[in-house]
C-alpha positions in Angstrom: 0.0 0.0 0.0 2.8 2.3 0.9 4.5 1.7 -2.5 1.3 2.5 -4.4 0.9 5.8 -2.5 4.6 6.7 -3.1 4.4 5.8 -6.9 1.2 7.9 -7.3 2.7 10.8 -5.5 5.8 10.7 -7.7 3.7 10.4 -10.9 1.7 13.4 -9.8 4.8 15.4 -9.0 6.3 14.6 -12.4 3.1 15.6 -14.2 3.1 19.0 -12.5 6.8 19.5 -13.4 6.2 18.6 -17.0 3.2 21.0 -17.2 5.3 23.8 -15.8 8.3 23.1 -18.0 6.3 23.3 -21.2 5.2 26.9 -20.4 1.6 26.0 -19.6 0.7 25.3 -23.2 -2.9 26.5 -23.8 -5.3 25.0 -26.3 -5.4 28.1 -28.3 -3.4 27.1 -31.3 -0.2 26.1 -29.5 0.7 29.6 -27.9 3.1 29.1 -25.1 1.7 31.1 -22.1 3.7 30.9 -18.9 2.2 29.0 -16.0 2.6 32.1 -13.8 0.5 34.3 -16.2 -2.1 31.6 -16.5 -2.4 31.2 -12.8 -2.4 34.9 -12.1 -5.1 35.4 -14.8 -7.4 32.7 -13.4 -7.1 34.3 -9.9 -7.6 37.9 -11.0 -10.3 37.3 -13.6 -12.0 34.1 -12.4 -15.3 35.0 -14.2 -13.6 35.6 -17.6 -15.2 34.0 -20.7 -13.9 33.5 -24.2 -10.3 33.8 -23.2 -7.8 34.1 -26.1 -4.0 34.2 -25.4 -1.4 35.9 -27.6 2.4 35.8 -26.8 4.7 38.4 -28.4 8.4 38.9 -27.9 7.6 41.4 -25.1 4.3 40.4 -23.5 1.6 37.8 -23.0 -1.9 39.0 -23.5 -5.3 37.6 -22.7 -8.3 39.0 -24.5 -11.5 38.0 -22.7 -15.0 39.1 -21.8 -16.1 39.7 -18.2 -19.6 40.9 -17.2 -20.3 41.6 -20.9 -17.3 43.8 -21.3 -14.4 42.9 -23.6 -11.0 43.5 -21.9 -7.3 42.7 -22.5 -4.9 41.8 -19.7 -1.2 42.1 -20.2 1.6 40.1 -18.5 5.3 40.4 -19.0 7.3 37.3 -20.1 7.9 36.4 -16.4 4.1 36.2 -15.9 3.9 39.4 -13.9 0.6 41.3 -14.3 1.1 44.6 -16.0 -2.4 45.9 -16.4 -5.7 45.7 -18.2 -7.4 47.7 -21.1 -10.9 48.2 -22.3 -12.7 50.4 -24.7 -14.7 53.2 -23.2 -17.1 55.8 -24.5 -15.5 59.1 -25.6 -17.6 60.8 -23.0 -15.2 59.3 -20.4 -12.6 61.9 -21.5 -12.5 64.8 -19.0 -14.1 68.0 -20.4 -10.9 70.0 -19.9 -8.9 67.5 -21.9 -11.5 67.3 -24.6 -11.3 71.1 -25.0 -7.5 70.7 -25.3 -7.9 68.0 -28.0 -10.2 70.2 -30.0 -7.7 73.0 -29.8 -4.5 71.1 -30.4 -6.0 68.6 -32.9 -8.5 70.8 -34.8 -9.9 68.9 -37.7 -9.4 65.5 -36.1 -12.2 63.2 -35.1 -12.1 61.2 -31.9 -12.1 57.5 -32.7 -11.5 54.7 -30.2 -10.9 55.5 -26.6 -9.1 52.9 -24.5 -8.6 53.1 -20.7 -5.4 51.4 -19.3 -5.4 50.5 -15.7 -1.7 49.7 -14.8 -0.4 47.5 -12.0 1.6 50.1 -10.1 3.1 47.4 -7.8 5.4 46.5 -10.8 6.2 50.1 -11.7 5.4 52.8 -9.2 6.4 55.5 -11.7 3.5 54.8 -14.1 0.1 56.4 -13.8 -2.5 54.0 -12.4 -5.0 55.0 -15.0 -4.4 56.4 -18.5 -6.7 57.0 -21.5 -5.4 56.5 -25.0 -7.4 58.3 -27.7 -7.2 57.6 -31.4 -7.5 60.8 -33.5 -8.0 60.8 -37.3 -8.4 63.3 -40.1 -8.2 62.8 -43.9 -4.4 62.5 -43.9 -3.2 61.5 -40.5 -4.0 59.3 -37.5 -2.4 59.8 -34.1 -2.7 58.4 -30.7 -2.7 60.7 -27.7 -2.5 59.8 -24.0 -4.4 61.5 -21.2 -2.7 61.2 -17.9 -4.3 60.7 -14.5 -4.0 64.5 -14.0 -6.0 65.1 -17.2 -2.9 66.3 -19.2 -2.8 65.6 -22.9 0.4 64.0 -24.4 1.3 63.0 -27.9 1.9 59.2 -27.8 2.3 57.8 -31.3 1.9 58.6 -35.0 -0.3 55.8 -36.4 -0.6 56.9 -40.0 
């Protein structure tokens, strides 16, 4: 009886080690997602539905739906949680900042607005909440960032 118990325990231990060693392979087309990221995600977003993982050279990202809202969670390659994004209504932009956008980017239309809630435990120098606003006109597309203090910053030229 003792031998059977010991054999079962060793087999279980080896199974866990093999799973951890293969990067926690997910059944999403063979993408290797780290075990740490998978575990953290299931703890932080236990009610998530329709989870789809993507791994790039810099991040691991899970796109999912929770409470009817589509979100994307980001993890670094070590599996540490970086933050989560979701689309929001342009009305979420503070009035002061919207006035600044209309002044600095006259002729541009507000497109998508995404809010990013960062994990400040990983990086205390980053704003806990930032908004990213896609602005388009006939010739250009830019992405601007709205800081937690409602300041407007150019972020990236898209087109």
